[in-house]
N, C-alpha and C positions, 0 to 999 in steps of 0.2 A: 591493587587496581580498584579504581572507583567505579561505582555502578553507572551505567549509561543512562542518562536522563535527557531526552530531547528537549530542546529549548521551549517548544510550545507547551509541553507538560510542566516545565518549571514556571512558565508564565501563568498557567492555569492555577497551579498551587499557590503562587504568590497572590493572585487576585481573589481566590475563593477559599483559601485555607489548605493546608497540607493534607487534610483528610478527605479532600474532594473526590479522589478516586474511589474510596470506599463508599461514598454516597452515590456516585454515578453508576458504578458497575457492581454487579451481583457477586462476581467471583465464580459463578456457575461455569461449567465446562461441558463440552461435547467432543466427540471423537469422529474424525473423518479419515478413513484409510490408515488407521493406526496412529494418527497424530492427534493429540489432545489440544483443544483450543479453549483458553480461559478468558472469560469476559472480564477485562480489567487491565491494569498496568502494573507490572513489576519488571524491573530490568534484569530478568533472568530467564528469558526464553531459551529453549534448547531445540535441537533438530526434531524432537518428537513431542515437544510441548511448547506452544506459543501463547503469548498473551496477545489478545486482540482488543484494541482500545475502542470497543463498541459494546453497547448493551445487547443482550441476547435478542430482544425484540427487533432491533435494527439488523442484526446478523440474519435473522429469519427473513426479513424483507429483502436483504441483499441476495438471497439464494437465487432469485430469478435472474439477476444480472449475469452471472457467469453462465447460466443455462442459455441465455440469449446470445452470448458471445462464445459459446463452446467451440473449440478448435480455431478460434479467431485470434486477432491481434489486440492486445490490451496494454494500456498505459495506466499506471497507478502513481499518483503524486502523494507522497507521504508513506514512509515505511514504519516508523515507530519501532515496535518490537518484532516486526516481520510477520505478524499473525495474518493480516489480510493478504499479503503477498502469497504466503504458503497456502492459505485457504483458496484463493483464486486459482492457484496452480492446480490444486486438487479438484476443485469443483468444475472449472472451465476446461481443463486440459488444453490450454491455449497453444496455438502455433508458436506464439511468442508473447511473453509478459515482460514488459520493461517497467521497473519500479524505481522511483527516484526519491531522494530525501536531501534536505539541506544539511543534515548532520554529517560531519566528515567521517565518523567512525563506522567501519564495516560491522555488520552483525554476524558474529561467529555462528550463531544459531541458524540464521538463514543460509549462510555459506555451507554449513553442515547438511542442512535439508536439501539444498541444491545438489551437493555432491552425492549424498546417499541415494537420491532418486534419479541421478543421471540427467539433471535438468540444466546443465551448464549452457547449452545452446538455446534454451527456451525460456528460462527465467533469469533475467539480467538486471541485477540491482546496480544503481548508480548513486554514489554518495557525494556529498558536498556540492549538490546542484540546487541552486536557488530557483524555485518555480517561476520567478519573475525574469529569469535570464533567458530571454527569447532566443538569442543566438545559440546558447547551449542546448536548450530544448529542441530546437530545429535540427541541430547537428546530431543529437542522439536519435531522434525519430528517423531522420533520413539514413543514418548509418545502420540502425538496428532493423528497420522495416523495409529498406531498399525500395521505396516507392509504393509498397503495399499500404492500403488504407487501414484505418483502425476500426475495430468493431465496438470497442468500449474504452472510455477514459473515465477514471474515477479520481477526483481531486479531493483528497482528505489531508491536505498539507497545512498551509499557514492559517486558514480560516480568517484571512484578512482580505479586504476588497481589492486593493491594488495588485498584489501578487496573483490572486485568483483570476482577476480579469486579464492580466498579462499572459498567464498560461492558457486561459481559455482562448484568447485571440490568436495565440500561437498554435495550439493543438487542434482546435475545432475544425479548421480547414482540412485536416488529415482524416477526420471521421467520415466513414462511408455513409451514403444515404441509408437511412434506417438504423444506423448505429446509435449508440448512446453516449452522452457526455453527462456525467453525474458530478455535481458539486455537493459534497457533504458538509453541512454546517448546521 
């Protein structure tokens, strides 16, 4: 079995060199509720150890986002190794967290985390979903949230203008007044 490597990370490596991950991320880690989170990217997350493709200083800044959306409805675009989805689930304890990725392969680690913590009805990953597919995004949001507004949307998916704009135009109308829509780039 070959290691899972999302397309955006392959493109990053091709543009900036294969050692770019070691230059961007410290490899430092922290633990939340018994789950270790490692700043970096390796295709070997597990249900109790996730890689999160963000530097620690950015993760620290993200801490306030789930606190503001605690118990609410969250959509995250971009799964990578599942670290941010698991971290949002632990920090925000959301009513529902829907996370989507263009990559078609399920993350065994995220599935194991969901099962071990009994989050099957509250943490819902969708794979093979292009963030620019307005019809599919609308279908998922309407199906999963049944008319409830969103407290937080985090777009950490393509990092490209056209798909980011398409998902913003689709999802922003679902964000409640005072809610947050974050585009990470």
